[in-house]
Structure formats: structure tokens, C-alpha cells
C-alpha positions in Angstrom: 93.8 -91.7 130.8 96.1 -89.0 131.7 99.7 -89.0 132.7 98.7 -88.6 136.4 96.8 -91.8 136.4 99.5 -93.7 134.5 102.1 -92.6 137.1 99.8 -93.7 139.9 99.5 -97.1 138.3 103.2 -97.4 138.5 102.9 -97.2 142.3 103.4 -93.5 143.0 101.2 -91.6 145.3 99.1 -88.7 143.9 101.5 -86.2 145.4 104.6 -87.9 143.9 103.0 -88.1 140.5 102.0 -84.4 140.6 105.6 -83.5 141.6 107.0 -85.5 138.7 104.7 -83.8 136.3 105.6 -80.4 137.7 109.3 -81.1 137.4 108.7 -82.2 133.8 107.1 -78.9 133.0 109.8 -76.9 134.6 112.5 -78.9 132.7 110.6 -78.2 129.4 110.7 -74.5 130.2 114.4 -74.7 130.9 114.3 -73.9 134.7 117.3 -75.1 136.7 116.6 -77.9 139.1 118.6 -79.1 142.2 119.6 -82.3 140.4 121.1 -80.5 137.4 124.9 -80.8 136.9 127.1 -78.0 138.0 129.5 -76.2 135.6 132.4 -78.3 136.8 130.5 -81.5 136.4 129.5 -80.5 132.9 133.1 -79.7 132.0 134.2 -83.1 133.5 131.7 -85.0 131.5 132.8 -83.3 128.3 136.4 -84.4 129.0 135.3 -88.0 129.7 133.3 -88.2 126.5 136.3 -87.1 124.3 138.1 -90.0 122.9 141.8 -89.8 122.4 142.6 -89.7 118.7 145.8 -90.3 116.9 146.5 -87.7 114.2 145.9 -88.9 110.7 149.2 -89.4 108.8 148.8 -89.4 105.0 151.5 -90.9 102.8 151.5 -89.0 99.4 154.4 -90.8 98.0 153.9 -92.3 94.6 153.8 -96.1 94.7 156.5 -97.6 92.5 155.2 -100.2 90.1 157.1 -103.3 89.3 157.9 -103.5 85.6 155.9 -106.1 83.7 158.5 -107.8 81.6 156.0 -109.9 79.7 154.2 -106.9 78.4 157.4 -105.2 77.5 158.5 -108.2 75.5 155.1 -108.3 73.7 155.3 -104.6 72.8 158.8 -105.1 71.5 157.7 -108.1 69.4 154.7 -106.1 68.0 157.0 -103.1 67.3 159.4 -105.3 65.4 156.5 -106.8 63.4 155.0 -103.4 62.5 158.4 -102.1 61.7 158.9 -104.9 59.1 155.7 -104.1 57.3 154.8 -100.5 58.0 158.0 -98.6 57.6 159.9 -96.3 59.9 157.3 -93.9 61.4 156.8 -96.0 64.6 156.6 -94.6 68.1 156.3 -96.6 71.3 154.2 -94.2 73.4 154.2 -96.5 76.5 156.8 -99.2 76.8 154.2 -101.6 78.4 151.0 -100.5 76.7 150.9 -98.6 73.4 152.5 -98.3 69.9 151.5 -95.6 67.4 152.5 -95.8 63.7 151.5 -94.8 60.2 150.6 -97.3 57.5 149.9 -96.0 54.0 149.3 -92.4 55.3 146.8 -93.5 58.0 147.7 -93.3 61.7 147.1 -96.5 63.7 147.5 -97.3 67.4 148.0 -100.7 69.1 147.0 -100.8 72.7 147.9 -103.9 74.8 145.9 -104.7 77.9 146.0 -107.6 80.3 142.6 -108.1 82.0 142.7 -109.6 85.4 139.9 -112.1 84.8 
């Protein structure tokens, strides 16, 4: 079965089906047809297809974290405990997270973390 026969089964006459097939070939070759859009119509369709967009505004400011008073208290308690037994070479690297110290010539680090779950 060819395309001509299929178009005729859809209710077209033989002349109409041949005209449709001829138009298809011309369109495939890039020939202009009388039903093609004009340049003004093409320009108008482009304008209609463009959506209005708001400009993207980025906020690069650094978010200020609230201080975690419980972690600060725990670090202070740990620092006082280490200070009582290890001596004087104690450094609180991060007030809510980390203590570095030396004990008998060896460096140690205590890191405090609070998992969410």
C-alpha cells in the first residue's frame, strides 16, 4: 500500500491526494508555498513565544549563624578538664568545635560534633 492509496482511503479524491504528496515533496525540498508565513508573521510568532522573565537576583551575603551556647559551654568544660590534667599548652581552635593540646609531648585534638539524628 502506498501513500496515495492511504490518502484516498481517508476520503480524498485521487487529484487531492496527488496534490498533497506533491506539496510534501516541495516542502521537503524547501520550496516556498503560498501558505507559508510572511517575514512579519514569523517575527510576530517569535515575539509571542518569548516569555517575560524576571532577572535572577543572587544574594551573596554570608548567612549569620546563631551561636550554639550549649556547644560553647561543653567546649569550655572540656578545656577546663584538659587544663587541669594536661598543663598549659591548650588552644581552643574553634569556640564551638575544637580543642588542641599537648599531653606528655604528644599533640591531641578533641572535636565536638552534634549529629542531627
